[in-house]
Each structure stands twice: as C-alpha cells, then as structure tokens.
C-alpha positions as semicolon CSV with decimal commas, in nm:
position;residue;x (nm);y (nm);z (nm)
1;M;9,837;-0,146;0,414
2;R;9,599;-0,444;0,387
3;Y;9,619;-0,803;0,261
4;L;9,447;-0,870;-0,070
5;S;9,247;-1,154;0,088
6;D;9,093;-0,907;0,337
7;I;9,019;-0,645;0,072
8;V;8,824;-0,885;-0,151
9;D;8,614;-1,022;0,136
10;G;8,251;-1,028;0,020
11;V;8,340;-0,978;-0,346
12;A;8,215;-1,245;-0,586
13;F;8,504;-1,298;-0,826
14;T;8,489;-1,549;-1,108
15;E;8,860;-1,612;-1,142
16;L;9,176;-1,551;-0,942
17;Q;9,521;-1,573;-1,094
18;G;9,799;-1,551;-0,839
19;S;9,799;-1,540;-0,460
20;A;9,563;-1,340;-0,239
21;D;9,831;-1,339;0,030
22;V;9,995;-1,010;-0,075
23;E;9,995;-0,671;0,093
24;I;9,827;-0,382;-0,088
25;T;9,937;-0,021;-0,033
26;A;9,635;0,149;-0,192
27;I;9,328;0,098;-0,412
28;V;9,332;0,297;-0,736
29;F;9,088;0,313;-1,028
30;D;9,251;0,609;-1,206
31;S;9,565;0,487;-1,384
32;R;9,727;0,830;-1,337
33;K;9,724;0,775;-0,959
34;V;9,889;0,432;-0,955
35;V;10,157;0,390;-0,687
36;P;10,391;0,095;-0,625
37;G;10,223;-0,193;-0,446
38;C;9,868;-0,081;-0,521
39;M;9,563;-0,261;-0,655
40;F;9,433;-0,122;-0,985
41;V;9,060;-0,162;-1,046
42;A;8,967;-0,140;-1,415
43;V;8,629;0,031;-1,424
44;K;8,426;0,092;-1,738
45;G;8,322;0,458;-1,721
46;T;8,111;0,680;-1,943
47;A;8,415;0,835;-2,113
48;F;8,703;0,592;-2,048
49;D;8,747;0,218;-1,996
50;G;8,999;0,129;-1,726
51;H;9,075;-0,198;-1,905
52;D;9,264;0,004;-2,166
53;Y;9,511;0,116;-1,897
54;I;9,589;-0,214;-1,725
55;E;9,928;-0,253;-1,893
56;Q;10,032;0,101;-1,797
57;A;9,913;0,048;-1,439
58;I;10,131;-0,262;-1,409
59;K;10,432;-0,075;-1,549
60;D;10,376;0,194;-1,286
61;G;10,380;-0,054;-0,999
62;A;10,034;-0,210;-0,956
63;I;10,073;-0,560;-0,810
64;A;9,706;-0,662;-0,832
65;V;9,443;-0,595;-1,097
66;V;9,066;-0,630;-1,067
67;C;8,888;-0,643;-1,402
68;E;8,583;-0,770;-1,588
69;E;8,789;-0,899;-1,882
70;L;9,136;-1,047;-1,847
71;P;9,398;-0,891;-2,074
72;A;9,568;-1,103;-2,340
73;H;9,887;-1,137;-2,133
74;T;9,860;-1,203;-1,759
75;A;10,194;-1,367;-1,690
76;G;10,426;-1,226;-1,425
77;E;10,406;-1,144;-1,056
78;V;10,079;-0,954;-1,080
79;D;9,758;-1,098;-0,929
80;F;9,445;-1,081;-1,145
81;L;9,092;-1,101;-1,009
82;M;8,806;-1,123;-1,257
83;V;8,463;-0,995;-1,145
84;A;8,125;-0,939;-1,313
85;N;8,115;-0,569;-1,225
86;S;8,433;-0,379;-1,137
87;A;8,252;-0,065;-1,019
88;K;8,040;-0,264;-0,776
89;A;8,343;-0,458;-0,651
90;L;8,534;-0,131;-0,603
91;G;8,281;-0,005;-0,348
92;T;8,304;-0,318;-0,135
93;M;8,684;-0,334;-0,161
94;A;8,724;0,035;-0,071
95;A;8,509;-0,020;0,238
96;N;8,717;-0,325;0,335
97;F;9,046;-0,143;0,275
98;Y;8,944;0,131;0,521
99;E;8,806;-0,127;0,770
100;N;8,439;-0,054;0,697
101;P;8,419;0,289;0,864
102;S;8,043;0,324;0,801
103;S;7,988;0,046;1,057
104;N;8,166;0,250;1,323
105;L;7,939;0,557;1,312
106;K;7,577;0,628;1,225
107;L;7,558;0,711;0,855
108;V;7,242;0,882;0,726
109;G;7,194;0,939;0,353
110;V;6,969;1,200;0,192
111;T;6,843;1,157;-0,163
112;G;6,596;1,336;-0,391
113;T;6,605;1,600;-0,664
114;N;6,585;1,907;-0,440
115;G;6,659;1,964;-0,073
116;K;6,946;1,716;-0,028
117;T;7,206;1,977;0,063
118;T;6,982;2,170;0,302
119;I;6,861;1,858;0,484
120;A;7,211;1,709;0,519
121;T;7,360;2,045;0,627
122;L;7,085;2,111;0,883
123;L;7,128;1,763;1,029
124;Y;7,502;1,820;1,058
125;K;7,455;2,158;1,226
126;L;7,179;2,026;1,452
127;F;7,370;1,727;1,583
128;R;7,684;1,931;1,643
129;D;7,471;2,178;1,837
130;L;7,334;1,884;2,036
131;G;7,691;1,800;2,137
132;Y;7,790;1,526;1,893
133;K;8,096;1,503;1,673
134;C;7,976;1,478;1,313
135;G;8,078;1,457;0,951
136;L;7,910;1,610;0,646
137;L;7,937;1,503;0,281
138;S;7,755;1,749;0,056
139;T;7,751;1,935;-0,274
140;V;7,870;2,257;-0,107
141;E;8,147;2,113;0,110
142;N;8,259;1,819;0,319
143;Q;8,324;1,868;0,689
144;I;8,474;1,666;0,970
145;D;8,363;1,815;1,301
146;G;8,409;2,172;1,180
147;K;8,709;2,115;0,954
148;V;8,616;2,203;0,594
149;I;8,728;1,977;0,311
150;P;8,649;2,100;-0,044
151;S;8,379;1,907;-0,229
152;T;8,405;1,815;-0,598
153;H;8,104;1,585;-0,631
154;T;7,768;1,552;-0,458
155;T;7,879;1,201;-0,356
156;P;8,255;1,123;-0,374
157;D;8,398;0,815;-0,547
158;P;8,412;0,498;-0,329
159;V;8,778;0,532;-0,237
160;A;8,755;0,900;-0,142
161;L;8,424;0,837;0,033
162;N;8,557;0,559;0,255
163;R;8,875;0,755;0,323
164;L;8,664;1,049;0,446
165;L;8,447;0,820;0,658
166;S;8,762;0,660;0,802
167;D;8,895;1,006;0,892
168;M;8,562;1,081;1,064
169;V;8,589;0,763;1,270
170;D;8,949;0,851;1,362
171;Q;8,830;1,195;1,477
172;G;8,568;1,035;1,700
173;C;8,258;1,126;1,496
174;D;7,930;0,974;1,611
175;Y;7,734;1,059;1,295
176;C;7,783;1,136;0,928
177;F;7,514;1,299;0,714
178;M;7,563;1,269;0,340
179;E;7,392;1,348;0,013
180;V;7,332;1,042;-0,202
181;S;7,299;1,134;-0,569
182;S;7,133;0,916;-0,832
183;H;7,469;0,900;-1,012
184;A;7,628;0,763;-0,694
185;V;7,372;0,483;-0,674
186;S;7,395;0,395;-1,043
187;Q;7,776;0,396;-1,034
188;Y;7,794;0,189;-0,713
189;R;7,976;0,462;-0,521
190;I;7,785;0,371;-0,203
191;E;7,835;-0,005;-0,243
192;G;7,968;-0,160;0,077
193;L;7,842;0,118;0,305
194;K;7,616;0,049;0,603
195;F;7,347;0,313;0,642
196;S;7,162;0,378;0,968
197;G;6,897;0,576;0,785
198;A;6,782;0,720;0,453
199;I;6,572;1,028;0,375
200;F;6,381;1,098;0,052
201;S;6,293;1,461;-0,023
202;N;6,120;1,465;-0,364
203;L;6,163;1,363;-0,727
204;T;6,129;1,594;-1,026
205;H;6,279;1,649;-1,372
206;D;6,662;1,633;-1,361
207;H;6,966;1,437;-1,484
208;L;6,785;1,287;-1,784
209;D;7,104;1,346;-1,985
210;Y;7,252;1,064;-1,775
211;H;6,954;0,844;-1,686
212;K;6,775;0,895;-2,023
213;T;6,427;0,831;-1,878
214;F;6,244;0,948;-1,567
215;D;6,175;0,585;-1,479
216;S;6,546;0,507;-1,478
217;Y;6,608;0,813;-1,259
218;L;6,335;0,696;-1,020
219;K;6,479;0,343;-1,002
220;A;6,824;0,481;-0,915
221;K;6,681;0,665;-0,615
222;K;6,469;0,366;-0,517
223;A;6,768;0,128;-0,531
224;F;6,919;0,320;-0,239
225;F;6,614;0,235;-0,026
226;D;6,587;-0,121;-0,160
227;N;6,933;-0,201;-0,025
228;L;6,892;-0,059;0,327
229;P;6,941;-0,306;0,615
230;K;6,656;-0,396;0,852
231;S;6,826;-0,198;1,129
232;A;6,796;0,130;0,936
233;F;6,507;0,373;0,905
234;A;6,358;0,477;0,569
235;L;6,200;0,824;0,592
236;T;6,003;0,953;0,294
237;N;5,806;1,261;0,193
238;T;5,454;1,125;0,160
239;D;5,333;1,445;-0,016
240;D;5,553;1,358;-0,314
241;K;5,381;1,114;-0,551
242;N;5,697;0,903;-0,561
243;G;5,748;0,905;-0,186
244;N;5,575;0,576;-0,112
245;V;5,741;0,413;-0,415
246;M;6,071;0,443;-0,229
247;L;5,937;0,223;0,049
248;Q;5,790;-0,059;-0,162
249;N;6,078;-0,307;-0,137
250;T;6,284;-0,181;0,155
251;S;6,352;-0,393;0,462
252;A;6,417;-0,081;0,671
253;H;6,183;0,068;0,932
254;K;5,934;0,275;0,725
255;K;5,837;0,628;0,833
256;S;5,687;0,930;0,657
257;Y;5,662;1,309;0,687
258;G;5,437;1,563;0,516
259;L;5,251;1,894;0,525
260;K;4,938;1,778;0,341
261;S;4,895;1,401;0,364
262;M;4,861;1,173;0,663
263;A;5,212;1,101;0,788
264;D;5,405;0,989;1,094
265;Y;5,554;1,338;1,127
266;R;5,346;1,641;1,028
267;A;5,378;2,019;1,018
268;R;5,161;2,314;0,923
269;I;5,275;2,657;0,800
270;I;5,132;2,937;1,013
271;E;5,343;3,228;0,880
272;N;5,579;3,252;0,584
273;Q;5,789;3,569;0,559
274;F;6,129;3,677;0,426
275;S;6,248;3,674;0,786
276;G;6,146;3,312;0,843
277;L;5,876;3,050;0,900
278;L;5,635;2,991;1,185
279;L;5,544;2,623;1,186
280;N;5,324;2,402;1,394
281;I;5,552;2,102;1,397
282;D;5,444;1,790;1,584
283;N;5,192;2,008;1,779
284;E;5,454;2,268;1,878
285;E;5,463;2,623;1,736
286;V;5,821;2,716;1,647
287;W;5,977;3,008;1,457
288;F;6,254;2,909;1,213
289;K;6,503;3,125;1,024
290;L;6,453;2,943;0,694
291;V;6,198;3,063;0,438
292;G;5,939;2,899;0,212
293;T;5,724;2,589;0,182
294;F;6,016;2,386;0,045
295;N;6,212;2,466;0,361
296;A;5,914;2,366;0,575
297;Y;5,956;2,020;0,419
298;N;6,331;2,029;0,477
299;L;6,290;2,126;0,843
300;L;6,027;1,859;0,896
301;A;6,253;1,593;0,741
302;V;6,537;1,696;0,971
303;Y;6,309;1,693;1,277
304;A;6,170;1,350;1,186
305;A;6,520;1,207;1,133
306;A;6,632;1,344;1,470
307;M;6,335;1,177;1,637
308;L;6,418;0,848;1,463
309;L;6,774;0,888;1,592
310;E;6,624;0,910;1,943
311;Q;6,701;1,273;2,021
312;D;6,513;1,490;2,272
313;K;6,219;1,669;2,105
314;S;6,251;2,001;2,293
315;K;6,627;2,025;2,244
316;V;6,590;1,948;1,872
317;L;6,325;2,216;1,813
318;I;6,516;2,478;2,012
319;S;6,835;2,405;1,819
320;L;6,661;2,395;1,480
321;S;6,500;2,734;1,547
322;K;6,847;2,892;1,567
323;L;6,995;2,737;1,253
324;T;7,042;2,883;0,906
325;G;7,040;2,670;0,591
326;A;7,311;2,579;0,343
327;E;7,502;2,851;0,158
328;G;7,338;2,962;-0,166
329;R;6,995;2,831;-0,072
330;F;6,745;3,121;-0,061
331;E;7,011;3,361;0,067
332;Y;6,882;3,716;0,051
333;L;7,003;4,071;0,105
334;T;6,841;4,412;0,086
335;A;6,970;4,715;-0,108
336;P;6,966;5,068;0,041
337;N;6,653;5,141;-0,167
338;K;6,479;4,829;-0,022
339;T;6,521;4,616;-0,338
340;I;6,552;4,255;-0,228
341;G;6,802;4,017;-0,388
342;I;6,778;3,639;-0,352
343;V;7,051;3,392;-0,453
344;D;6,938;3,031;-0,490
345;Y;7,088;2,711;-0,634
346;A;6,758;2,629;-0,811
347;H;6,864;2,451;-1,130
348;T;6,563;2,231;-1,207
349;P;6,213;2,335;-1,321
350;D;6,061;2,228;-0,990
351;A;6,323;2,409;-0,782
352;V;6,275;2,731;-0,983
353;Q;5,899;2,708;-0,931
354;N;5,942;2,638;-0,559
355;V;6,153;2,949;-0,507
356;L;5,931;3,172;-0,720
357;S;5,609;3,045;-0,562
358;T;5,763;3,115;-0,221
359;I;5,844;3,471;-0,329
360;H;5,489;3,504;-0,463
361;D;5,344;3,391;-0,129
362;I;5,557;3,632;0,071
363;R;5,545;3,949;-0,143
364;K;5,304;4,202;-0,001
365;G;5,173;4,399;-0,298
366;N;5,294;4,551;-0,622
367;E;5,660;4,449;-0,601
368;K;5,789;4,324;-0,935
369;V;5,982;3,995;-0,953
370;I;6,284;3,995;-1,188
371;T;6,437;3,651;-1,242
372;I;6,787;3,593;-1,379
373;L;6,814;3,237;-1,504
374;G;7,070;3,021;-1,680
375;C;7,115;2,650;-1,754
376;G;7,436;2,449;-1,731
377;G;7,616;2,327;-2,040
378;D;7,689;1,957;-2,104
379;R;7,386;1,869;-1,891
380;D;7,023;1,771;-1,944
381;K;6,905;1,984;-2,239
382;T;6,540;1,886;-2,210
383;K;6,488;2,092;-1,894
384;R;6,611;2,419;-2,050
385;P;6,286;2,533;-2,218
386;V;6,085;2,406;-1,920
387;M;6,288;2,613;-1,675
388;A;6,247;2,925;-1,891
389;K;5,872;2,863;-1,918
390;V;5,837;2,830;-1,540
391;A;6,042;3,145;-1,479
392;C;5,826;3,346;-1,722
393;E;5,501;3,222;-1,569
394;W;5,605;3,323;-1,217
395;S;5,801;3,646;-1,287
396;D;5,726;3,996;-1,411
397;K;6,050;4,004;-1,607
398;V;6,303;3,734;-1,695
399;I;6,665;3,767;-1,805
400;L;6,805;3,452;-1,967
401;T;7,181;3,430;-1,925
402;S;7,478;3,194;-1,880
403;D;7,520;2,953;-1,593
404;N;7,821;2,721;-1,636
405;P;7,832;2,678;-2,017
406;R;8,125;2,435;-1,985
407;T;8,209;2,320;-2,341
408;E;7,884;2,440;-2,500
409;D;7,816;2,769;-2,677
410;P;7,635;2,984;-2,415
411;A;7,433;3,157;-2,687
412;Q;7,299;2,819;-2,802
413;I;7,203;2,725;-2,445
414;I;7,002;3,046;-2,424
415;K;6,836;2,967;-2,759
416;D;6,732;2,629;-2,615
417;M;6,579;2,813;-2,319
418;E;6,402;3,063;-2,544
419;E;6,203;2,779;-2,701
420;G;6,008;2,758;-2,375
421;V;5,912;3,126;-2,374
422;D;5,549;3,171;-2,473
423;P;5,490;3,455;-2,725
424;A;5,288;3,638;-2,460
425;F;5,598;3,660;-2,239
426;K;5,854;3,755;-2,505
427;R;5,829;4,129;-2,445
428;H;5,905;4,069;-2,077
429;T;6,209;3,852;-2,151
430;L;6,568;3,956;-2,224
431;S;6,862;3,741;-2,330
432;I;7,208;3,854;-2,210
433;V;7,493;3,605;-2,248
434;D;7,727;3,774;-1,997
435;R;7,602;3,684;-1,648
436;R;7,764;3,990;-1,490
437;E;7,584;4,217;-1,735
438;A;7,260;4,030;-1,673
439;I;7,286;4,100;-1,300
440;K;7,373;4,465;-1,364
441;T;7,076;4,501;-1,600
442;A;6,835;4,347;-1,349
443;C;6,950;4,594;-1,084
444;M;6,905;4,885;-1,325
445;L;6,549;4,770;-1,406
446;A;6,451;4,716;-1,043
447;Q;6,247;4,978;-0,863
448;P;6,258;5,025;-0,484
449;G;6,102;4,722;-0,315
450;D;6,125;4,494;-0,620
451;I;6,260;4,141;-0,585
452;I;6,550;4,004;-0,791
453;L;6,598;3,626;-0,801
454;L;6,942;3,512;-0,913
455;A;6,893;3,139;-0,977
456;G;7,111;2,845;-1,073
457;K;7,456;2,876;-0,918
458;G;7,391;2,938;-0,550
459;H;7,701;2,854;-0,346
460;E;7,934;2,819;-0,648
461;K;8,224;3,062;-0,657
462;Y;8,310;3,005;-1,019
463;Q;8,178;3,003;-1,374
464;E;8,306;2,715;-1,587
465;I;8,377;2,808;-1,949
466;N;8,561;2,570;-2,186
467;G;8,714;2,371;-1,902
468;V;8,833;2,677;-1,708
469;K;8,673;2,775;-1,377
470;N;8,676;3,153;-1,356
471;H;8,600;3,321;-1,024
472;F;8,236;3,427;-1,016
473;D;8,020;3,466;-0,706
474;D;7,653;3,557;-0,755
475;M;7,623;3,705;-0,405
476;E;7,939;3,914;-0,457
477;Q;7,804;4,048;-0,786
478;L;7,468;4,131;-0,631
479;E;7,627;4,306;-0,333
480;E;7,844;4,514;-0,567
481;Q;7,544;4,630;-0,769
482;F;7,331;4,694;-0,460
483;K;7,586;4,945;-0,328
484;E;7,490;5,172;-0,619
485;M;7,116;5,148;-0,550
486;N;7,021;5,439;-0,324
C-alpha cells in the first residue's frame, strides 16, 4: 500500500482534483481487475480506450483515476489526476508503487529483431553460473533465480514488469536480463525503469503491421537507447547497418561488437558444425555448443556485455563454452536413418535466411534441405511472400503450412505466402494447411541424411486457432515422426 503523493512522484499532471494524501492498494489499467482502494489508469489502447470504463472502475472501488480527459462528472470522493499521456504516466507510477526495483539491481535490456531471446537467456545462464542471483524476462519464459514464471509477452506490461522486478529484488537478485520489444518502447512499458545497459542485435523486416513503416520501427528501437542514463553502457552490433544509428543520441557509454567491421569486441568463426562453433573471440580460441553465424553474434554480444559488467574474462569464456541456447532456437535431433531435424523460432525473412544459410554452410554434400514454413495470422502480412521467397531460394523443397492462424483463414495466409514463390520454384513447393500433416509429409519425403527445418514456432507448445490455443509442439511432432524413420 502506497500514498498517492508518492506514486505520482515524477509524473507531470496538468490537473488534480481531490487530495493526494490517500493510500492506494494497487495500480490497475484493466477495468476488469479493479479492486477496492486501487488507482485506475485510463489508457488509450489499440483496441479499447480505458476512458470508456472510468465509471465502472469507480463503481467497483477505484478511489483514484488517472486520465487524459476528465469525465463529465467528477464529483464524489474519488481523486482525479489529468495527464498528457496515461500510458507514459503508468510506467513511472508502477515503478514508484513498487519502490523503483530497477534501481536496486543491474537491469540489462536486449533489443533487436532477432537474437533477443538467445542473448538474454545466455546472459541469465552465464551470470547464474558465475555465482550471481539473477532474473530473466523473455519471450520463452520469465525466471527468478531458477523459478520459472510463464511468459505471455516479450516485455510485460508496466505493472507486471515492476512487480516481477520487485520480486527479484526481494529474492536477492543482483541482475536482471530482459528482452525489450519495439512494442514495449512505443507503449511506454519500460517508462520509469533504470537500465544499467542495453544491447542491440540487429534490425530487419518485422512488426510493420503495428509500426506501419520501417522508419517507425527503427525509431522505436532507437528510443530505448536515446533514454539510457549516462551511467549505463550501450552495446551495438556494428556489422548491422542500423547499429551505429542506435548510438547517435545516447548519453550512455558507447561500445560495439562485430565479426566483420572494426569493433571494441571482435570474433572470428574458425569452424561451424552441427555440433557447435569454434570461435576466436577476443584473441582466445573457444568451442561453443551453439551453431551458426547468427549465434556467433549472440555469443559475442553476451561476452561483450559480461566484460562491460566487469566480469573475469577466463571465467566468462569457460562458462559460455558449456551453455546451450534458448529453447526452440536451432534445436536439432537426428533420426535413426541419420535424417536431421531442426526446430527454430525463425519468423522473419532475415531469421529464416540466417537459419538456412547456416544449414547451407554446415551441410557436407548432397543432403537435401526440406523447409516447413508458416506465417502467423493477425500479424504483418507484408513479410509473408518475402519469407516464402527466401525459403524457396535456400531450400531444395518447401512445404507452406499453418503457424498460428489466430482469427485468419489459414488457407488465405498460405495464399499470401504463395505470391512470393517464383514460378521456377513452384514444382518444388507444396501447400498443406494442417501443420501435423506437413511435418509428416516432410519426413516421408526425406532421404537418409537430409535436413528438415521446421521454422516459425520454436519453443511454443500450442497452435492458436480462432482464439483457442491447442496443444502443439513442433519438437514433439518431429520426434514422433522420426521414430518411424529407420
């Protein structure tokens, strides 16, 4: 329980009706979660406007309301605070309510199109292995020093986020490593947080359904770096053409990493096999369990961040050499007949190309590559034909299928993908709506030694169709089919 005057500290409000000297039991921005004695924050969302639910929130026990527009009737014992941006105010107030937990541990954020989950997860595993208590906030799952907490968003809402950070502080965590999505920046979910460091992986085509233009998407990522404090570090991938853009206006300590360009932290790939990577990293040759050029970047980012967090170089490299990546990121298994299956979360054109180019680099001879690919419904439609085009260019055979169709017709999603298939590739491309049948078909087509890439869902254990999440695990399905391949 906190006083309203403490909660609104640092918030620029244009009008206050009532007294700030009241105790608040909770901060709520979803009217369905209102409890007696809470503060209701009316946020204008993409689908709903919280201002439409102010009256109901008051009936259900809210004693303070934060809004951008005062309702017609404000009489009574309810305090009203008017602000220019409710979403932005919510972040600051949530941090204040939970006593600014991000100031009581070292919070490192990871942003970029691809690699966020792997980098954040590796940092979490590394620092725990080094003896620290840590928290993790990621797409796959949230963790507090080994305790798993289910994840629903890449970056939680401000209230949930600060509650998790507060729990980490209570559990004695020294560090928290979190993914920072472009949505989270645009929607002010990280407002009020104090970051000790930020890492940029790369920027490619994604989320244009939300951001509309690539420039807007870029600016959302950049805003994260623009707002870093001077005490933080800003670490960027200098091989990405947008890497240095992230550093243009930041006050943080600027550092870079890369495989090709001049950078503060550098690495070189010596060997790249299905069993792992041999890298020369900061003039040390080390074998890692992760695979592919994209993971060389991820490992280098993690190493660089650890150095910036003043860890011992030898201990970091030894620990990193033992670690595996995040679930559903280039996970592979081998069938009895030596067919290789790879499950990967790749769901952008660049990610699909990264995985397939890695397979191309590693394959030894005449093995065929069969790619099973889908695109999510109710998401960026413009990337669908591009993803199919990339898959066809890098595969011997492609099966277009369903991912999470959500509320869209899965057959129509596949038609959108088919528009990217060049006539020359059509005879090597199949369209099978049922994902289970697509996997079964790929396994039937595969010859001993061939490589099957199952892209798009990775760690997800469900398939969302018309609002219902049905159990579906790509790795489970692949394992089941592989048992029949002798």
